[in-house]
C-alpha positions as CSV (number, residue, x, y, z in Angstrom):
1,M,35.4,20.2,130.8
2,S,32.4,19.9,129.0
3,S,33.2,22.9,126.3
4,T,34.3,20.3,123.4
5,F,33.1,17.0,124.8
6,N,29.4,17.4,126.1
7,S,27.7,20.7,126.7
8,G,24.9,22.5,127.9
9,G,22.6,20.3,129.6
10,S,25.2,18.0,130.6
11,R,27.1,20.2,132.6
12,R,23.9,22.3,134.1
13,T,20.3,22.4,135.0
14,V,17.6,23.8,137.1
15,I,17.9,25.1,140.5
16,K,15.3,27.5,140.6
17,G,12.1,28.8,138.8
18,V,10.8,31.9,137.4
19,A,12.3,35.3,137.9
20,S,9.9,38.3,139.1
21,G,10.3,41.9,137.7
22,L,13.6,41.4,135.1
23,V,11.8,43.9,132.9
24,G,12.1,46.7,134.9
25,L,15.9,46.9,135.4
26,A,17.5,49.7,134.3
27,L,18.2,49.5,130.5
28,P,21.9,50.4,129.0
29,A,21.4,52.6,126.2
30,V,20.9,50.2,123.0
31,W,19.2,51.3,119.5
32,S,16.2,52.5,119.5
33,P,13.2,50.5,118.1
34,S,12.9,53.0,114.9
35,R,16.6,52.3,114.0
36,A,16.0,48.5,114.3
37,Q,12.7,47.9,112.4
38,N,12.3,44.7,111.0
39,K,15.9,43.4,112.5
40,R,16.5,40.2,114.2
41,I,19.6,38.2,115.4
42,V,19.3,34.4,115.8
43,V,21.4,33.7,118.9
44,R,22.7,29.7,119.9
45,D,22.3,28.8,123.4
46,D,22.3,25.9,125.0
47,G,18.7,25.1,125.6
48,G,16.7,23.8,128.8
49,I,17.2,26.2,131.9
50,Y,19.5,28.5,129.8
51,T,17.2,29.4,127.3
52,R,14.4,30.2,129.7
53,A,16.6,32.5,132.0
54,Y,18.0,33.9,128.9
55,Q,14.4,34.9,127.5
56,A,13.9,36.5,131.0
57,A,16.6,38.6,131.8
58,F,18.1,39.3,128.0
59,Y,15.9,38.5,124.9
60,R,12.4,39.5,125.7
61,P,14.1,42.6,127.2
62,F,16.5,43.3,124.7
63,T,13.3,43.5,122.7
64,Q,11.6,45.6,124.3
65,A,14.2,48.1,124.9
66,T,15.3,48.0,120.8
67,G,12.7,46.5,118.6
68,I,15.4,44.3,117.8
69,E,14.0,40.2,117.8
70,V,16.1,37.8,119.2
71,V,15.4,34.0,118.2
72,A,17.2,31.3,120.3
73,V,18.5,28.1,118.4
74,Q,19.6,25.4,120.5
75,A,22.5,22.8,120.0
76,N,23.5,20.1,122.3
77,A,27.0,19.4,121.6
78,E,29.7,22.1,121.1
79,P,28.9,23.5,117.3
80,V,31.8,24.2,115.7
81,A,30.6,22.0,112.9
82,Q,27.7,23.8,112.5
83,I,29.1,27.0,112.6
84,K,31.8,26.4,110.1
85,G,28.9,25.0,107.9
86,I,26.9,27.9,107.8
87,V,29.8,31.0,107.7
88,D,30.9,28.6,104.2
89,S,27.7,28.6,102.9
90,K,26.9,31.8,103.3
91,A,23.7,30.5,105.2
92,N,23.6,33.5,107.9
93,T,21.1,30.6,109.3
94,W,22.8,31.8,112.6
95,D,24.3,35.3,113.8
96,M,25.9,34.5,117.1
97,A,26.6,31.7,119.5
98,K,27.1,31.4,122.9
99,I,30.3,28.8,123.0
100,S,33.1,28.3,125.3
101,S,36.9,29.1,125.0
102,P,37.9,26.2,123.5
103,A,35.8,26.3,120.8
104,I,36.7,30.1,119.6
105,L,40.0,28.8,119.4
106,L,39.1,26.0,116.8
107,L,37.2,28.6,114.9
108,T,39.7,31.3,114.8
109,T,42.8,29.7,114.3
110,G,44.0,28.4,110.7
111,N,43.5,30.1,107.4
112,K,40.1,30.7,107.6
113,V,38.7,32.5,110.7
114,Y,35.0,31.9,111.4
115,L,34.2,34.4,113.6
116,E,34.5,38.2,113.8
117,K,36.0,40.4,116.1
118,H,33.5,42.1,118.2
119,G,35.9,45.3,118.9
120,L,33.5,46.3,122.3
121,E,36.9,46.6,124.3
122,A,36.0,50.7,125.1
123,E,32.7,49.8,125.9
124,P,32.4,50.4,129.7
125,V,29.9,47.8,130.1
126,V,32.5,45.3,128.5
127,Q,35.3,47.0,130.4
128,S,34.3,46.2,133.3
129,I,34.5,42.4,132.7
130,P,37.8,41.2,134.0
131,D,40.3,40.5,131.2
132,H,40.4,36.6,132.1
133,F,36.6,36.2,131.0
134,K,36.8,37.7,127.3
135,S,38.8,37.6,124.4
136,A,39.1,39.6,121.0
137,Y,36.6,37.4,119.9
138,G,34.1,36.9,122.8
139,V,32.7,38.4,125.5
140,G,32.5,36.2,128.7
141,T,28.8,35.4,129.6
142,N,29.0,32.0,132.0
143,V,31.6,30.6,134.0
144,Y,30.9,26.5,134.6
145,T,33.2,24.5,136.9
146,S,34.0,20.6,137.7
147,V,33.8,19.9,141.1
148,L,34.8,17.4,143.4
149,A,30.9,16.1,145.1
150,Y,30.1,14.0,147.9
151,R,26.9,12.4,149.5
152,T,27.1,13.7,153.4
153,D,25.5,10.3,154.4
154,A,28.5,8.5,153.4
155,F,31.0,10.6,155.2
156,K,28.5,10.9,158.6
157,G,30.8,10.6,161.7
158,R,33.9,10.9,159.7
159,K,36.2,13.1,158.0
160,A,35.1,13.8,154.7
161,P,37.2,14.8,151.6
162,R,38.2,18.1,150.8
163,S,40.4,17.7,147.9
164,W,41.5,15.6,144.9
165,V,44.8,14.3,147.2
166,D,41.7,12.7,149.3
167,F,39.5,11.7,146.3
168,W,42.9,9.7,145.6
169,N,43.2,8.5,149.2
170,I,41.0,4.9,149.4
171,K,42.5,4.0,152.7
172,D,41.4,7.3,154.4
173,F,38.1,7.9,152.2
174,P,36.5,4.7,151.5
175,G,33.6,4.9,149.1
176,R,32.3,4.1,145.9
177,R,33.6,6.3,143.1
178,G,32.6,8.1,140.0
179,M,34.7,10.3,136.9
180,L,34.3,11.5,133.8
181,K,35.4,9.2,130.9
182,F,36.8,11.5,129.3
183,P,40.5,13.5,129.9
184,Y,39.5,16.8,130.3
185,N,39.4,17.7,133.5
186,S,40.3,13.7,134.4
187,I,44.1,14.7,133.6
188,E,44.1,17.8,135.8
189,E,42.5,16.0,138.7
190,A,45.2,13.4,139.0
191,L,48.0,15.8,139.0
192,M,46.2,17.9,141.5
193,A,45.7,14.6,143.4
194,D,49.5,14.0,142.6
195,G,50.4,17.0,144.3
196,V,50.9,19.3,141.7
197,P,49.8,22.9,142.3
198,T,47.1,24.3,140.4
199,D,49.4,27.1,138.8
200,K,51.6,24.2,137.7
201,V,49.4,21.7,136.1
202,Y,49.7,23.4,132.3
203,P,51.6,21.9,130.4
204,C,50.4,18.8,131.3
205,D,52.8,16.3,132.9
206,L,51.4,13.3,130.8
207,D,53.4,10.4,132.3
208,R,53.0,11.5,135.9
209,A,49.1,12.0,135.1
210,F,48.5,8.6,133.8
211,K,50.8,7.0,136.9
212,S,48.3,9.2,139.1
213,L,45.1,7.7,137.6
214,D,46.7,4.5,137.6
215,K,46.6,4.4,141.4
216,I,42.4,4.8,141.3
217,K,41.4,3.2,138.4
218,S,40.7,0.0,139.7
219,D,38.6,2.1,142.8
220,V,36.0,4.0,140.1
221,Q,32.9,2.0,139.8
222,V,31.6,4.7,137.3
223,W,33.3,6.3,134.3
224,W,30.5,8.6,133.6
225,S,29.8,10.1,129.9
226,N,27.1,12.4,130.5
227,G,25.7,14.5,133.2
228,A,22.4,13.2,133.8
229,Q,24.1,9.8,135.2
230,V,25.8,12.0,137.2
231,E,22.7,13.5,138.8
232,Q,21.2,10.5,139.1
233,L,24.2,8.8,140.5
234,L,24.3,10.9,143.5
235,T,20.4,11.2,143.9
236,T,19.9,7.5,144.4
237,G,23.5,7.0,146.9
238,E,25.0,5.1,143.7
239,V,28.1,6.6,144.2
240,D,29.7,8.6,147.5
241,L,32.1,10.9,145.9
242,V,31.9,11.6,142.2
243,A,34.6,14.4,140.1
244,T,31.6,16.3,138.2
245,F,30.1,19.3,136.3
246,V,29.0,21.5,139.5
247,S,25.4,21.5,138.1
248,R,24.9,18.1,138.5
249,P,25.2,18.2,142.3
250,Q,23.8,21.6,142.5
251,A,20.5,20.1,140.9
252,A,20.7,17.1,143.2
253,Q,20.8,19.6,146.3
254,A,18.0,21.2,144.9
255,N,15.9,17.6,144.6
256,G,16.6,17.1,148.3
257,A,20.0,14.7,148.2
258,P,22.5,15.1,150.7
259,V,25.4,16.3,148.8
260,E,28.2,19.1,149.6
261,I,30.3,20.3,146.9
262,V,33.8,21.1,147.4
263,W,34.8,24.3,145.6
264,D,38.8,24.4,146.4
265,Q,40.4,23.0,143.3
266,G,37.4,23.0,141.1
267,I,38.4,23.5,137.2
268,W,36.6,26.4,135.5
269,G,35.7,26.9,131.8
270,L,34.3,29.9,129.9
271,D,31.4,31.0,127.5
272,S,31.2,33.1,125.6
273,W,29.3,35.5,123.4
274,A,30.8,35.4,120.2
275,I,29.4,36.7,116.0
276,L,29.6,34.4,113.4
277,A,31.8,35.7,110.3
278,G,29.9,37.4,107.6
279,T,26.6,37.9,109.7
280,P,24.9,40.7,108.1
281,N,23.4,41.8,111.7
282,G,26.7,42.2,113.4
283,N,25.9,45.6,114.8
284,A,22.9,44.4,116.3
285,C,24.7,41.5,118.0
286,R,27.2,44.2,119.4
287,E,24.3,46.0,120.8
288,F,23.1,42.8,122.3
289,I,26.4,42.0,123.7
290,K,26.8,44.7,125.8
291,F,22.5,44.7,126.9
292,A,23.6,41.1,128.2
293,S,26.7,41.8,130.0
294,D,25.2,44.7,132.2
295,P,25.7,43.7,135.6
296,K,22.0,44.0,136.8
297,R,20.9,41.7,134.0
298,M,23.6,39.3,134.6
299,A,22.6,39.3,138.5
300,A,18.6,38.3,137.4
301,L,20.1,35.0,136.4
302,T,20.5,33.3,139.5
303,E,16.8,33.1,139.7
304,F,16.8,30.5,137.8
305,F,20.4,29.1,138.2
306,P,23.8,29.9,140.0
307,A,25.2,31.5,137.7
308,G,28.8,31.8,136.5
309,V,28.2,35.7,136.2
310,T,31.6,37.4,134.3
311,Q,30.5,41.0,135.7
312,P,32.2,41.2,139.5
313,A,29.5,43.9,140.4
314,A,26.7,41.2,139.3
315,F,26.8,40.5,143.2
316,D,25.9,43.5,144.6
317,G,22.6,42.1,143.0
318,I,22.3,38.7,144.1
319,K,21.1,37.5,147.1
320,P,24.3,35.4,149.6
321,D,22.6,32.5,149.9
322,L,22.5,32.5,145.7
323,A,25.8,34.0,145.8
324,R,27.8,31.5,147.7
325,N,26.4,28.7,144.8
326,C,27.9,30.8,142.1
327,P,30.8,29.5,140.3
328,T,32.8,33.3,140.0
329,Y,31.7,33.8,143.8
330,P,35.2,34.8,145.2
331,D,35.6,32.3,147.5
332,N,34.7,29.2,145.0
333,I,36.9,30.8,142.4
334,K,40.0,31.5,144.2
335,N,42.0,28.7,144.5
336,S,40.8,27.2,141.3
337,L,42.4,25.9,138.3
338,K,41.3,27.8,135.0
339,I,41.0,25.2,132.0
340,D,43.8,26.4,129.3
341,A,41.9,26.0,125.9
342,Q,45.4,26.6,123.7
343,Y,46.6,23.3,125.7
344,W,44.0,21.0,125.2
345,Y,43.7,22.8,121.3
346,D,47.2,21.8,120.5
347,N,47.3,18.0,122.7
348,Q,43.8,17.1,122.2
349,T,44.0,14.4,119.6
350,A,47.0,12.7,121.2
351,V,45.3,12.8,124.8
352,I,42.2,11.6,123.9
353,E,43.7,8.8,122.3
354,R,46.1,7.8,124.8
355,F,43.1,7.6,127.4
356,N,40.8,5.8,125.4
357,A,43.7,3.2,125.4
358,W,44.5,3.4,129.2
359,I,41.0,3.1,130.0
360,L,40.6,-0.1,128.0
361,K,43.5,-2.0,129.6
């Protein structure tokens, strides 16, 4: 899971080029320019292709519709510490941020709450987003997924892997393997490889998970630590199969590499729009969230990358060949595992320490 470990560019990359005709999409009712005079909001996103896509689909059209300027700022790692610093200092340098569910938990659990409740539950455009893609402090805008990916040329003429059980099966599926050098995802994958059903993965049986990891440890040629490394490994053929953020094999595919993605048993997490506590521009942020939650605007993102859209109706406006590459496409997500952010919030320190000690054995 890249959310608290490694976000933004580490798990996502460009698939397609510039969208066309985005400004002409139907606009939801929002503030009029006269009401928004001299208004602006500063929004944290992941940078790279995300900023370019959001500029075209969300930021510029929102400004044209409302007069509220949107200024994008980037943070490559999950910006929990930055958000706490901004709120504690009352600097108001950011108004809202696109952040993961674990980050939202970290910012809203404890003596001080660093985010504002959005209060948009009654808005039709937010109501139509499924409950598992939103919370009191966040409205889901993108789902990211970790998957098994493999080089098709490495399995030419023989059966290819279709599950984590296969990934762990060295005898029947020989090949050079790569795994994330971090417990997020790796623990869940180890349990599913040992036969644990997706609905029984949490709370994680750590003894069972590490026994499962013991079985494959010596056969993992690469323990990778950032997404760009995975893209390179798949493109050059240095690994035959790998556990990875889905954007990296998608990027390798886009560059012509013979790579296939196994969506079954993928592990997915959620990025949401969240409003920083104390911002003087909270209402303008709410208008932006409603605007960016429009299904047609979400659909427009797929002109840039296979977005994990959170509005089911967005698929009505996505070309079928693109839709099949989106993490929230029904066939892709139906057998997937949702990351339990509360589990990792409660257990991350102990599990990270145990994993780090295990990897050094």
